[in-house]
Wavefront OBJ file of the C-alpha trace (Angstrom):
o trace
v 101.838 87.503 43.073
v 98.508 85.601 43.462
v 96.713 88.717 44.922
v 97.963 90.786 42.045
v 96.891 88.095 39.514
v 93.313 88.128 41.031
v 93.414 91.997 40.920
v 94.440 91.957 37.302
v 91.917 89.346 36.370
v 89.039 91.252 38.027
v 89.821 94.378 36.562
v 90.668 93.232 33.027
v 89.515 95.526 30.375
v 87.957 92.604 28.097
v 85.511 92.145 30.977
v 84.651 95.626 32.051
v 84.898 97.737 29.122
v 83.463 97.439 25.480
v 85.678 96.556 22.510
v 88.044 98.981 21.511
v 87.870 100.807 24.844
v 90.859 100.665 27.401
v 91.432 102.109 30.913
v 93.549 104.745 29.338
v 90.504 106.092 27.575
v 89.027 106.838 31.143
v 92.107 108.459 32.406
v 92.060 112.283 33.171
v 93.956 114.776 31.132
v 94.833 118.280 31.186
v 91.919 119.277 29.257
v 89.642 120.311 32.304
v 87.353 117.235 31.842
v 86.966 114.695 34.779
v 86.179 110.986 34.194
v 85.449 108.640 36.967
v 88.401 107.083 38.644
v 88.383 103.767 40.743
v 90.363 105.680 43.493
v 87.149 107.999 43.816
v 85.345 104.963 45.586
v 87.440 105.646 48.834
v 85.379 108.833 49.291
v 82.089 107.047 50.032
v 83.638 104.694 52.503
v 84.690 107.760 54.625
v 81.679 109.860 53.784
v 79.346 106.919 54.873
v 80.562 107.470 58.489
v 79.917 111.272 58.328
v 76.507 110.617 56.984
v 75.918 108.019 59.865
v 76.976 110.781 62.433
v 74.735 113.374 60.680
v 71.944 110.846 60.856
v 72.432 110.308 64.599
v 72.540 114.362 65.196
v 69.523 114.847 63.175
v 67.330 111.921 65.060
v 68.573 113.319 68.501
v 68.106 117.101 68.025
v 65.566 117.440 65.128
v 63.420 114.307 64.732
v 63.126 113.319 68.569
v 61.888 117.086 69.516
v 59.314 116.915 66.597
v 58.451 113.597 67.836
v 57.797 114.740 71.372
v 55.968 117.919 70.292
v 53.230 115.542 68.584
v 52.924 113.549 71.778
v 54.897 110.393 70.912
v 56.197 108.871 73.991
v 59.701 108.182 74.528
v 59.426 105.699 77.453
v 61.106 102.254 77.632
v 59.434 98.971 78.363
v 59.469 97.542 81.768
v 62.568 95.105 82.452
v 61.580 91.703 83.412
v 63.288 89.949 86.374
v 65.985 87.555 84.868
v 65.150 83.958 85.503
v 67.572 81.659 83.826
v 65.055 78.976 82.993
v 62.784 81.294 81.365
v 65.405 83.211 79.542
v 67.082 80.020 78.247
v 63.764 79.029 76.954
v 63.094 82.482 75.420
v 66.379 82.240 73.302
v 65.011 79.045 71.757
v 61.388 80.181 71.291
v 59.821 83.606 71.942
v 56.370 82.301 71.998
v 56.303 79.044 74.231
v 54.226 76.251 73.445
v 51.815 74.804 76.112
v 54.145 71.836 76.580
v 57.156 74.445 77.168
v 54.817 76.509 79.750
v 54.120 73.350 81.566
v 57.503 72.377 81.939
v 58.699 75.711 82.997
v 55.846 75.600 85.490
v 57.696 72.798 87.265
v 61.133 74.274 87.135
v 60.186 77.724 88.442
v 57.188 77.379 90.475
v 55.433 79.812 88.569
v 51.858 79.713 87.306
v 51.104 79.457 83.618
v 49.806 83.260 83.707
v 52.993 84.418 85.373
v 55.088 82.610 82.686
v 52.945 84.032 79.904
v 53.086 87.413 81.377
v 56.885 87.174 81.649
v 57.342 86.185 78.040
v 55.208 88.911 76.750
v 57.259 91.593 78.770
v 60.353 89.855 77.642
v 59.257 90.392 73.932
v 58.217 94.006 74.662
v 61.730 94.627 75.750
v 63.178 93.868 72.225
v 60.495 95.992 70.459
v 61.719 99.353 69.309
v 59.849 102.370 70.849
v 57.323 104.527 68.761
v 59.979 107.286 69.028
v 62.745 105.109 67.413
v 60.564 104.255 64.504
v 59.559 107.988 64.100
v 63.105 109.237 64.236
v 64.292 106.581 61.590
v 61.168 107.482 59.390
v 62.096 111.142 59.765
v 65.826 110.763 58.633
v 64.902 108.751 55.703
v 62.206 111.273 54.652
v 64.855 114.057 55.084
v 67.529 112.415 53.018
v 65.421 111.017 50.203
v 63.596 114.281 49.659
v 66.639 116.436 49.657
v 68.749 114.076 47.566
v 65.894 113.602 45.030
v 65.571 117.458 44.809
v 69.429 117.619 44.313
v 69.439 114.907 41.821
v 66.674 116.586 39.615
v 68.536 119.851 39.938
v 71.660 118.366 38.818
v 70.313 116.255 35.951
v 67.610 118.673 34.696
v 69.726 120.081 31.787
v 71.396 116.804 30.822
v 70.474 115.179 27.459
v 70.140 111.676 28.955
v 67.637 112.958 31.686
v 64.955 113.221 28.828
v 66.397 110.475 26.281
v 68.059 107.542 27.858
v 69.670 106.569 24.671
v 71.877 109.453 25.437
v 73.413 107.342 28.307
v 75.236 105.735 25.543
v 75.860 107.991 22.602
v 79.534 109.311 22.772
v 80.800 106.627 25.200
v 83.439 106.701 26.923
v 83.922 110.312 26.299
v 81.442 110.991 29.106
v 83.030 113.555 31.487
v 81.366 114.489 34.833
v 80.188 117.876 36.132
v 80.997 118.459 39.637
v 77.137 118.245 40.661
v 77.028 114.619 39.182
v 80.093 113.547 40.804
v 78.889 114.517 44.374
v 75.327 113.319 43.485
v 76.982 109.665 42.821
v 79.500 109.887 45.781
v 76.604 110.864 48.390
v 74.327 108.169 47.196
v 76.885 105.478 47.274
v 77.813 106.838 50.868
v 74.262 106.506 51.884
v 73.895 102.886 50.580
v 76.950 101.946 52.484
v 75.760 103.722 55.812
v 72.554 101.555 55.475
v 74.522 98.404 54.730
v 75.974 98.632 58.568
v 73.141 100.598 60.152
v 70.335 98.319 58.960
v 71.587 95.794 61.470
v 71.007 98.455 64.340
v 67.793 99.833 62.922
v 64.057 98.601 63.504
v 64.139 95.043 61.854
v 61.275 94.867 59.464
v 59.583 92.124 57.744
v 61.419 92.681 54.445
v 64.843 92.785 56.153
v 66.769 90.650 53.763
v 64.869 91.957 50.735
v 66.211 95.445 51.834
v 69.580 94.097 52.490
v 69.641 92.376 49.039
v 68.771 95.722 47.414
v 71.322 97.505 49.186
v 73.974 95.012 47.902
v 72.632 95.097 44.449
v 72.577 99.088 44.462
v 76.081 99.372 45.708
v 77.379 96.824 43.364
v 75.644 98.529 40.450
v 76.796 102.074 41.383
v 80.323 100.905 42.012
v 80.815 99.065 38.829
v 79.033 101.730 36.751
v 81.338 104.341 38.230
v 84.437 102.225 37.307
v 83.424 101.706 33.573
v 81.876 105.286 33.368
v 78.192 104.045 32.901
v 77.409 106.992 35.270
v 74.605 108.414 33.041
v 72.402 105.375 33.397
v 73.325 105.160 37.138
v 71.901 108.649 37.841
v 68.610 107.769 36.161
v 68.413 104.671 38.383
v 68.980 106.765 41.519
v 66.634 109.602 40.586
v 63.866 107.081 39.737
v 64.249 105.406 43.097
v 64.530 108.558 45.192
v 61.335 109.889 43.546
v 59.174 107.618 45.704
v 60.840 106.593 48.903
v 60.216 109.747 50.751
v 56.384 109.533 50.294
v 56.460 106.193 52.128
v 58.609 107.587 54.842
v 56.312 110.524 55.176
v 53.222 108.256 55.402
v 54.957 106.306 58.378
v 55.594 109.494 60.169
v 51.944 110.481 59.863
v 51.149 107.153 61.155
v 53.428 107.335 64.233
v 51.891 110.713 65.344
v 48.291 109.218 64.862
v 47.460 111.359 61.805
v 45.573 108.368 60.149
v 43.804 110.369 57.532
v 47.116 112.086 56.377
v 48.794 108.590 56.592
v 46.247 107.160 54.099
v 46.580 110.091 51.683
v 50.401 109.880 51.672
v 50.354 106.025 51.260
v 48.176 106.527 48.242
v 50.402 109.099 46.722
v 53.241 106.635 47.428
v 51.454 103.776 45.789
v 50.714 105.903 42.469
v 54.510 107.205 42.484
v 55.725 103.724 42.991
v 53.677 102.208 40.084
v 54.796 105.023 37.845
v 58.393 105.044 38.770
v 59.131 101.376 39.584
v 56.726 99.435 37.141
v 56.679 101.851 34.313
v 59.485 104.405 34.013
v 62.230 101.914 35.416
v 61.641 99.112 33.008
v 60.947 101.387 30.075
v 63.628 103.898 30.609
v 66.324 101.880 32.266
v 66.039 98.153 31.577
v 64.866 98.451 27.971
v 67.723 101.085 27.341
v 70.456 98.914 28.838
v 69.173 95.814 27.075
v 68.477 96.974 23.676
v 70.092 100.592 23.095
v 73.377 99.991 24.901
v 75.004 96.976 22.969
v 74.805 98.549 19.406
v 76.708 101.510 20.757
v 79.025 100.172 23.242
v 78.961 96.292 22.052
v 78.626 93.032 23.714
v 80.782 92.069 26.725
v 80.799 90.369 30.090
v 79.921 93.619 31.926
v 76.902 93.898 29.827
v 75.409 90.950 31.372
v 76.797 91.992 34.787
v 74.912 95.628 34.788
v 71.727 93.872 33.171
v 71.677 91.306 35.830
v 71.821 93.729 38.665
v 69.219 95.925 36.891
v 66.885 93.045 36.430
v 67.478 91.858 40.125
v 66.207 95.170 41.098
v 63.198 94.906 38.936
v 62.595 91.666 40.508
v 62.566 93.322 44.076
v 60.410 95.943 42.738
v 57.681 93.042 41.903
v 58.018 91.667 45.063
v 57.689 94.786 47.145
v 54.562 95.545 44.708
v 52.905 92.473 45.983
v 53.655 93.360 49.613
v 52.270 96.767 49.070
v 49.365 95.292 47.369
v 48.767 92.935 50.186
v 48.838 95.780 52.741
v 46.279 97.838 50.922
v 44.101 94.676 50.520
v 44.215 93.960 54.217
v 43.361 97.529 55.163
v 40.471 97.543 52.760
v 39.069 94.219 54.019
v 39.390 95.430 57.570
v 37.562 98.615 56.807
v 34.679 96.553 54.945
v 34.260 94.231 57.815
v 33.843 97.192 60.302
v 31.085 98.636 58.233
l 1 2 3 4 5 6 7 8 9 10 11 12 13 14 15 16 17 18 19 20 21 22 23 24 25 26 27 28 29 30 31 32 33 34 35 36 37 38 39 40 41 42 43 44 45 46 47 48 49 50 51 52 53 54 55 56 57 58 59 60 61 62 63 64 65 66 67 68 69 70 71 72 73 74 75 76 77 78 79 80 81 82 83 84 85 86 87 88 89 90 91 92 93 94 95 96 97 98 99 100 101 102 103 104 105 106 107 108 109 110 111 112 113 114 115 116 117 118 119 120 121 122 123 124 125 126 127 128 129 130 131 132 133 134 135 136 137 138 139 140 141 142 143 144 145 146 147 148 149 150 151 152 153 154 155 156 157 158 159 160 161 162 163 164 165 166 167 168 169 170 171 172 173 174 175 176 177 178 179 180 181 182 183 184 185 186 187 188 189 190 191 192 193 194 195 196 197 198 199 200 201 202 203 204 205 206 207 208 209 210 211 212 213 214 215 216 217 218 219 220 221 222 223 224 225 226 227 228 229 230 231 232 233 234 235 236 237 238 239 240 241 242 243 244 245 246 247 248 249 250 251 252 253 254 255 256 257 258 259 260 261 262 263 264 265 266 267 268 269 270 271 272 273 274 275 276 277 278 279 280 281 282 283 284 285 286 287 288 289 290 291 292 293 294 295 296 297 298 299 300 301 302 303 304 305 306 307 308 309 310 311 312 313 314 315 316 317 318 319 320 321 322 323 324 325 326 327 328 329 330 331 332 333 334 335 336 337 338 339
């Protein structure tokens, strides 16, 4: 009874739906039109494992041979001899202090140089190989590029693709075409696959920012599906996918040591990032949900939930913009010093 009460409270109409709209309004009838159903969200959970399997096959049989062709080595770093005293110290701190090294000299009868070399080799064991970085970037490029092309093809003739106010006109009678249905399902599946694969992938400096981004995206897509706010969700996806494959292409160029190509691709990435994340996203999406939605669908708790998630994504965009700007500044500064 308690679980049922929580379930009914969570999915209450007053919270998720605008005034005068009920769950029955979103039920499918025998008229050939299809509306999003909560049960559809089981599909991405299964599809996520299929996408993960496809990814592993792609990395092994397509990306890796390409990497080898361009001269990326697939060697593994040398394994250090296990020494319990050093291993215990390593678990506490990977870069030992001078006092720690002196203490370890007494415990192991090793010289300072030998201890520093052991720690350096031990750190190298945990670093992902260049091949692993290349195959991960290749998979992301392959997915982001193809899903972006598919998304544009599906949305090109839709009225809300050009005018975001159409995301709300006629709500809740927003039926789904098969293309839009699978576009949403595949995207949710991909982000679910990232949720568990991120802990196995190369750990980057923005790990927790990316994890927060995946969580916010999944929540946004899931809740928007349940409330049939799919139209605005498709715009969010298309805007995000438009930029990601440029970054992955730049990474691939860097790993194969095509630095000039990497610089060009990264410059394109920066321009597309600015246009999509700092111009289109706030003006086409955030402004639409904040100011165009409520006169049509009304005020409700879900209004604030959706806008909170969308604004949180914009905050992450600003954080990443700062990181990108910092990278560009450091690169420019290093080149100026060299000249």
